[in-house]
N, C-alpha and C positions, 0 to 999 in steps of 0.2 A: 879590897886590897888586903894583902897579908905579907908580912916579912918578919921572920924570927918569932918573937913573942908579942907582936903587935898586929892589930887588925883595924882597918879604918875604911870609910866610904869617901869617895871623891865626887864632887859635882862635875868636874871636868878632868880629863887625864892629866896627871902631873900637878894637881891642885896644890897651891901654896909653895911650889918650887920657886916660882917667881913671885915676889911680894905683890899682893893685891890681885893675884890671878887665881880664882877658884877657892873652894873651901874643902878642907879635909876634916872629917868628923870621926873621932875615935869610936871604935866598936869592939871593946874587949870581950863582950859576951858572945861575939861571933868568931872568936879566934879558933876554937877547936873545929867548928864546922868548916871553916875556910881551909884549915890545914888538912883536914881529911879530904876535901875536894882536890886540893893541890896534889897531895901524895898519891891519890888514887887515879889521877888523870894519866893519859898516855905519856905526858912529859915527865910526870913525877914518879911513875912506877920504877923506871931504872934507877933513879936517885934513891928511892926508898930501898930497893934491893941492895944497892951498893952500901947504903948506910947500915943495913942489917948485918953486913959482913958474914962472918961464920954462922950467924943465927938464921940466915936465909935458908929456906927449905923448899924443895919441890915435892909435891905429893900427888897421888892419883885420887881422883874423886869422880865416881861414875864412869870409870874407864878413860878419863881424860886427865891430863896433867893440869895442875893448878898451883 
């Protein structure tokens, strides 16, 4: 799991949202990896492009847009 500047593992979905249900373990060393996976996913790509704003660029590479 990842949100903002925090990463963690859960033994069940929604761990610790209800007291006594599941365990959430902080994983700060995995933050960058999980953010990269999120932003490069099909769901994250449009959000990354919108966040880039005027810095977003379309280029040609090998005769294809990228």
